[in-house]
C-alpha positions as CSV (number, residue, x, y, z in Angstrom):
1,X,-4.7,2.2,13.8
2,X,-4.7,3.1,17.4
3,X,-1.3,4.9,17.5
4,X,-2.4,7.5,15.0
5,X,-5.6,8.4,16.9
6,X,-3.7,9.2,20.1
7,X,-1.6,11.8,18.3
8,X,-3.7,15.0,17.6
9,X,-1.2,16.4,15.1
10,X,-1.2,13.2,13.1
11,X,-5.0,12.9,13.2
12,X,-5.4,16.4,11.7
13,X,-3.0,15.6,8.8
14,X,-4.2,12.1,8.0
15,X,-7.4,10.9,6.5
16,X,-8.8,7.3,6.2
17,X,-9.2,5.9,2.6
18,X,-10.5,2.7,1.2
19,X,-8.6,0.2,-1.1
20,X,-10.1,-2.8,-2.9
21,X,-9.7,-5.2,-5.6
22,X,-11.7,-5.0,-8.9
23,X,-14.6,-7.2,-7.7
24,X,-14.7,-5.8,-4.2
25,X,-14.2,-9.0,-2.4
26,X,-10.8,-7.9,-0.9
27,X,-11.1,-4.6,1.0
28,X,-8.9,-2.6,3.3
29,X,-8.7,0.8,5.0
30,X,-5.6,2.9,5.5
31,X,-4.7,6.3,6.8
32,X,-2.4,8.7,4.8
33,X,-1.5,12.3,4.7
34,X,-4.5,14.1,3.1
35,X,-2.3,16.8,1.5
36,X,0.6,14.9,0.0
37,X,1.6,11.2,-0.5
38,X,4.6,9.7,-2.2
39,X,3.9,6.8,-4.7
40,X,6.7,4.6,-5.9
41,X,7.0,3.3,-9.5
42,X,9.3,0.3,-9.6
43,X,10.8,-1.4,-12.6
44,X,11.6,-4.7,-11.0
45,X,10.3,-7.7,-13.0
46,X,7.2,-8.1,-10.9
47,X,6.1,-4.4,-10.6
48,X,6.9,-3.6,-14.3
49,X,4.8,-6.5,-15.6
50,X,1.8,-5.4,-13.4
51,X,2.3,-1.7,-14.0
52,X,2.5,-1.3,-10.2
53,X,2.7,2.1,-8.6
54,X,2.2,2.0,-4.9
55,X,2.2,4.2,-1.8
56,X,3.7,2.8,1.5
57,X,1.9,3.1,4.8
58,X,3.0,2.0,8.3
59,X,1.4,-1.2,9.6
60,X,-0.6,0.6,12.2
61,X,-2.2,2.8,9.6
62,X,-3.7,-0.2,7.7
63,X,-6.4,-2.7,8.4
64,X,-8.1,-5.4,6.4
65,X,-11.9,-4.7,6.1
66,X,-13.4,-7.7,4.5
67,X,-17.1,-7.5,3.5
68,X,-19.6,-10.0,5.0
69,X,-17.0,-11.4,7.5
70,X,-15.3,-13.3,4.7
71,X,-11.9,-14.8,5.4
72,X,-9.0,-12.8,3.8
73,X,-7.0,-16.0,3.8
74,X,-9.7,-18.0,1.9
75,X,-10.4,-15.2,-0.6
76,X,-6.7,-14.7,-1.6
77,X,-3.9,-16.7,-3.1
78,X,-0.3,-16.0,-2.1
79,X,2.6,-15.5,-4.5
80,X,6.2,-15.5,-3.3
81,X,9.4,-15.3,-5.3
82,X,13.0,-14.2,-5.1
83,X,13.9,-13.5,-1.4
84,X,10.3,-14.3,-0.4
85,X,10.3,-11.1,1.8
86,X,7.6,-9.5,-0.2
87,X,4.2,-11.2,0.3
88,X,1.6,-10.7,-2.3
89,X,-2.0,-12.0,-1.8
90,X,-4.1,-11.7,-5.0
91,X,-7.9,-11.9,-5.0
92,X,-8.9,-15.4,-6.0
93,X,-11.9,-14.0,-8.0
94,X,-10.5,-11.1,-10.0
95,X,-6.8,-11.5,-9.6
96,X,-6.1,-8.0,-8.5
97,X,-3.5,-7.1,-5.8
98,X,-4.8,-4.1,-3.9
99,X,-2.0,-4.2,-1.3
100,X,1.0,-6.2,-0.3
101,X,4.0,-6.4,2.1
102,X,6.9,-5.0,0.0
103,X,10.4,-6.2,0.3
104,X,11.5,-2.6,0.9
105,X,9.0,-2.2,3.8
106,X,8.1,-5.5,5.5
107,X,6.9,-3.4,8.5
108,X,4.3,-1.7,6.4
109,X,2.0,-2.1,3.4
110,X,2.3,-1.2,-0.3
111,X,-1.1,0.1,-1.4
112,X,-1.7,-0.1,-5.1
113,X,-2.4,3.4,-6.3
114,X,-5.1,2.4,-8.9
115,X,-7.0,0.4,-6.2
116,X,-7.5,3.4,-3.9
117,X,-10.9,5.1,-3.5
118,X,-9.9,8.7,-2.6
119,X,-13.5,9.7,-2.3
120,X,-15.1,12.8,-3.8
121,X,-14.1,15.5,-1.2
122,X,-11.3,17.6,-2.9
123,X,-10.2,18.7,0.6
124,X,-9.0,15.2,1.5
125,X,-7.6,14.0,-1.9
126,X,-3.9,14.3,-1.6
127,X,-1.4,15.4,-4.2
128,X,0.4,12.3,-5.4
129,X,4.1,12.6,-6.1
130,X,5.5,9.7,-8.1
131,X,9.1,8.7,-7.4
132,X,11.0,6.1,-9.5
133,X,12.6,3.1,-7.8
134,X,15.2,1.2,-9.8
135,X,14.2,-2.3,-8.9
136,X,16.5,-3.8,-11.5
137,X,19.3,-2.6,-9.1
138,X,17.3,-3.2,-6.0
139,X,20.1,-3.2,-3.3
140,X,21.7,0.0,-4.6
141,X,18.4,1.8,-5.0
142,X,17.2,0.8,-1.6
143,X,20.4,2.2,0.0
144,X,20.2,5.4,-2.0
145,X,16.4,6.1,-1.5
146,X,14.4,6.9,1.6
147,X,11.8,4.2,0.8
148,X,12.4,2.4,4.1
149,X,11.3,5.5,6.0
150,X,7.8,5.4,4.3
151,X,6.6,2.7,6.7
152,X,7.7,4.4,9.8
153,X,5.1,6.2,12.0
154,X,4.9,10.0,11.8
C-alpha cells in the first residue's frame, strides 16, 4: 500500500478497512475512498449463485493480514472455472470468499461487500453506490462499463 501513502491527496480521501471471512481465519486490509465507493452486482452464474456484490480496489491498496502468522495458501481452497482469469480462494473452514481476483480486474481485488468491517465511525463509512454488471453478456458489458478503471490507482 506504499503508493497511496506517498500521495497526500489520496491519503486524505482514503481510509483503511478490514475484510474477513465468517470464521475470521482469512483476513485482509484495504484502502478505499471514505466518502463514496462503487459496488458491482453481477449476474454471471458464479456471482448470482453466491449473491455476490463487490467493490474493486487496486492491488497496491490491498494486503492479506492473516491472524497468528497462518498461511493464506494453507487456509484457502482455490476455485477456477471458465477462462480461469478470476481466482477465487475460499476459506477452508467456513467456505466464505472475502475477496478474489476478478476477471474484469486481474490487476486488483474484488472485495465482497458483506465481508467488510467499515467500523463504527460515521465519518469514515462511505456511501455505497451499487451498479449492475450484466455478467450473462460479459464481453459486451465489460466494453460498455468502466469496471476496468476501478482497479487503477487514483
